[in-house]
C-alpha positions in Angstrom: 0.0 0.0 0.0 1.1 3.5 -0.7 -0.8 5.9 1.6 0.2 9.5 1.7 1.1 10.7 5.3 -1.8 13.4 4.9 -4.5 10.9 4.0 -7.1 9.9 6.7 -8.0 6.4 6.8 -10.5 5.1 9.3 -9.2 2.1 11.3 -12.2 0.1 10.3 -11.5 0.5 6.7 -10.1 -2.5 4.8 -7.4 -1.7 2.1 -6.3 -4.2 -0.4 -2.7 -4.9 -1.7 -1.1 -2.4 -4.1 -3.6 0.5 -3.3 -2.5 4.0 -3.6 -4.2 6.8 -1.6 -3.2 10.3 -2.4 -2.8 13.4 -0.3 -5.7 14.6 1.9 -8.0 11.8 0.7 -10.5 10.5 3.4 -11.4 6.9 3.6 -14.4 6.5 6.1 -15.6 3.6 8.4 -16.3 0.2 7.1 -15.0 1.0 3.6 -13.4 -1.7 1.6 -11.0 -0.8 -1.2 -10.0 -3.6 -3.5 -6.4 -4.4 -4.6 -4.6 -2.3 -7.4 -7.0 0.7 -6.9 -5.9 4.3 -6.9 -7.6 7.0 -4.9 -6.2 10.4 -5.8 -5.8 13.6 -3.7 -8.7 15.1 -1.8 -11.1 12.3 -2.7 -13.6 11.1 0.0 -14.8 7.7 0.4 -17.5 7.8 3.0 -18.7 5.0 5.3 -20.4 1.8 3.9 -18.7 1.9 0.5 -17.3 -1.3 -1.2 -14.9 -0.7 -4.1 -13.7 -3.6 -6.1 -10.2 -4.2 -7.7 -8.4 -2.1 -10.3 -10.5 1.1 -9.7 -9.3 4.7 -10.3 -11.1 7.4 -8.3 -9.8 10.9 -9.3 -9.1 14.1 -7.4 -11.9 15.4 -5.3 -14.5 12.8 -6.2 -17.0 12.0 -3.4 -18.3 8.4 -3.1 -20.8 7.3 -0.5 -22.3 10.4 0.7 -25.7 10.8 2.0 -28.6 10.9 -0.5 -30.3 14.1 -1.5 -33.7 12.9 -0.4 -35.8 14.8 2.0 -37.2 11.5 3.4 -33.7 10.2 4.4 -32.8 9.7 7.9 -29.1 9.8 8.7 -29.3 6.6 11.0 -30.1 4.4 8.0 -27.7 1.9 6.8 -27.4 2.3 3.1 -24.4 1.5 0.9 -22.5 2.0 -2.5 -21.1 -0.9 -4.3 -18.5 -0.4 -7.0 -17.3 -3.1 -9.1 -14.0 -3.6 -10.9 -11.8 -1.7 -13.3 -13.8 1.5 -13.2 -12.6 5.0 -13.9 -14.2 7.6 -11.8 -12.7 10.9 -12.6 -12.2 14.0 -10.7 -15.2 15.7 -8.8 -17.7 12.9 -9.5 -20.4 12.5 -6.9 -21.9 9.3 -6.0 -24.6 9.1 -3.3 -25.5 6.0 -1.4 -28.9 4.4 -1.3 -32.0 6.1 0.4 -34.2 3.3 1.8 -32.8 1.1 4.6 -30.4 -1.5 3.3 -30.4 -0.2 -0.2 -27.6 0.5 -2.5 -26.2 2.6 -5.4 -24.5 0.2 -7.6 -21.9 0.4 -10.4 -20.7 -2.5 -12.4 -17.4 -3.0 -14.1 -15.2 -1.3 -16.7 -17.3 1.9 -16.6 -15.9 5.4 -17.3 -17.4 8.3 -15.4 -15.9 11.6 -16.6 -15.3 14.6 -14.6 -18.1 16.1 -12.6 -20.7 13.2 -13.3 -23.5 12.8 -10.5 -25.1 9.6 -9.6 -28.0 10.0 -7.3 -29.2 7.5 -4.7 -30.0 3.9 -5.9 -28.7 4.4 -9.4 -27.7 1.1 -11.2 -25.0 1.3 -13.7 -24.2 -1.8 -15.7 -20.9 -2.7 -17.4 -18.8 -0.7 -19.9 -21.0 2.4 -19.7 -19.6 5.7 -20.5 -20.9 8.8 -18.7 -19.4 11.9 -20.1 -18.7 15.2 -18.2 -21.3 16.8 -16.0 -24.1 14.3 -16.7 -26.8 14.4 -13.9 -28.6 11.3 -12.9 -31.4 11.4 -10.6 -32.3 8.7 -8.0 -33.1 5.3 -9.2 -31.8 5.8 -12.8 -30.8 2.4 -14.4 -28.3 2.5 -17.2 -27.8 -0.8 -19.0 -24.4 -2.3 -20.4 -22.6 -0.3 -23.1 -24.6 2.9 -23.1 -23.0 6.2 -23.8 -24.3 9.3 -22.1 -23.3 12.5 -23.7 -21.8 15.4 -21.8 -24.1 17.6 -19.8 -27.3 15.3 -20.2 -29.8 15.2 -17.4 -31.8 12.0 -16.4 -35.0 12.1 -14.5 -35.5 9.9 -11.4 -36.6 6.3 -12.0 -36.1 6.2 -15.7 -34.0 3.6 -17.6 -31.5 3.7 -20.3 -31.4 0.5 -22.6 -28.4 -1.3 -23.6 -25.9 0.3 -26.2 -28.1 3.5 -26.3 -26.5 6.8 -26.9 -27.5 10.2 -25.9 -26.5 13.5 -27.5 -24.9 16.0 -25.2 -26.8 18.8 -23.4 -30.2 16.7 -23.7 -32.7 16.1 -21.1 -34.8 12.9 -20.5 -37.7 11.8 -18.3 -38.9 9.0 -20.4 -37.3 5.6 -20.9 -34.6 5.3 -23.6 -35.0 1.8 -25.4 -31.8 -0.2 -26.1 -29.8 0.3 -29.4 -31.2 3.9 -30.0 -29.9 7.5 -30.4 -31.7 9.9 -28.3 -31.4 13.7 -28.0 -32.8 17.0 -27.2 -35.7 16.8 -24.8 -37.1 13.2 -24.8 -36.7 12.4 -28.4 -35.2 9.2 -30.1 -33.8 9.9 -33.6 -32.9 6.4 -34.8 -30.8 3.5 -34.2 -27.3 3.5 -33.0 -26.1 1.4 -36.1 -22.4 2.3 -35.8 -22.6 1.2 -32.0 -24.2 -2.1 -33.0 -21.5 -2.8 -35.5 -18.7 -2.0 -33.1 -20.4 -4.4 -30.6 -20.3 -7.2 -33.1 -24.0 -7.5 -34.1 -24.5 -9.4 -37.1 -26.3 -8.0 -40.1 -29.2 -10.4 -39.4 -29.4 -9.0 -35.7 -29.2 -5.5 -36.9 -32.0 -6.0 -39.4 -34.3 -7.6 -37.0 -33.6 -4.7 -34.5 -34.5 -2.2 -37.3 -37.7 -4.4 -37.9 -38.7 -4.1 -34.1 -38.0 -0.3 -34.2 -40.0 0.3 -37.0 -42.9 -1.7 -35.4 -42.9 0.5 -32.4 -42.1 3.9 -34.0 -43.2 4.0 -37.7 -45.9 1.4 -38.3 -48.9 3.4 -37.0 -49.7 0.8 -34.3 -49.9 1.7 -30.7 -47.4 0.0 -28.3 -49.8 -2.9 -27.3 -50.6 -3.6 -31.1 -46.8 -3.4 -32.0 -46.0 -6.0 -29.3 -48.8 -8.3 -30.4 -47.8 -8.2 -33.8 -44.2 -8.8 -33.0 -45.1 -11.9 -31.2 -46.3 -13.5 -34.5 -42.9 -12.9 -36.1 -39.7 -14.9 -35.7 -37.3 -12.3 -34.2 -34.0 -12.9 -32.5 -33.1 -12.2 -29.0 -31.7 -8.7 -29.6 -34.9 -7.5 -31.3 -36.9 -9.2 -28.4 -34.7 -7.2 -26.0 -35.8 -4.0 -27.6 -39.5 -5.1 -27.6 -39.4 -6.3 -24.0 -37.9 -3.0 -22.8 -40.7 -1.1 -24.6 -43.4 -3.5 -23.2 -42.1 -2.9 -19.5 -41.7 0.9 -19.7 -42.7 2.9 -16.8 -45.9 5.0 -16.7 -44.2 7.9 -18.4 -43.4 5.6 -21.5 -40.6 5.6 -23.9 -39.1 8.6 -25.8 -40.9 9.3 -29.1 -39.3 9.3 -32.5 -38.4 12.9 -33.7 -39.5 13.1 -37.3 -38.6 15.8 -40.0 -35.7 17.5 -41.2 -34.1 17.9 -37.8 -33.9 14.0 -37.6 -32.2 13.3 -41.0 -28.5 13.1 -39.6 -29.6 10.3 -37.2 -32.2 8.5 -39.2 -32.7 4.7 -39.1 
């Protein structure tokens, strides 16, 4: 371990092998820091945080502070769980869960850029990129491989599907289905075809996803009718993932399709 002499580490914290803790960093009670992790200067890891191996936490980041929830009581035991090989850059803020026993969860190999905020009880999958100054309200769920553009805002309790991409400086209060490009205020512009290719989706998979997309967005059917029609078709697992996400959308529903000239650059 390489712990700077000005760092403050609670005696109940458990620090793994080959961990570096920088100047003036604070590690609170009952914190677990996995091996090969780096915590840079002035970072604060508050109590009840578990951090896996190979993580990087940048200058001034704050992980595990109390949620910004008026119903929260300080005596509650709530948590943050961070997986392995994540990069959490400078001045990110990650709040612990709100309800008794609940957690904010981050998976593996995610990249949170400077100034990103994860509210209480967020769940981030694996290989997600969250660009600078993104703001995620409480209970936001982001699936594997999503890319959230800089300065985007996400309303509490909404979901972002797998490999979805959002344009910077956008705002969302409706669910964003997997594999789409979303932008502006609650709009979908088309499919993330480049992202699907890079992720290794076959031409057949991409075509079936496009079929499912068109059923939902351009067929003239409502959601229930589109899902019912899809059930009569032979679509693969990826297209079904898209349809299942749409069928299980919360009461605010999914982001609608933006039509017209403004959508031309990101069309299906």
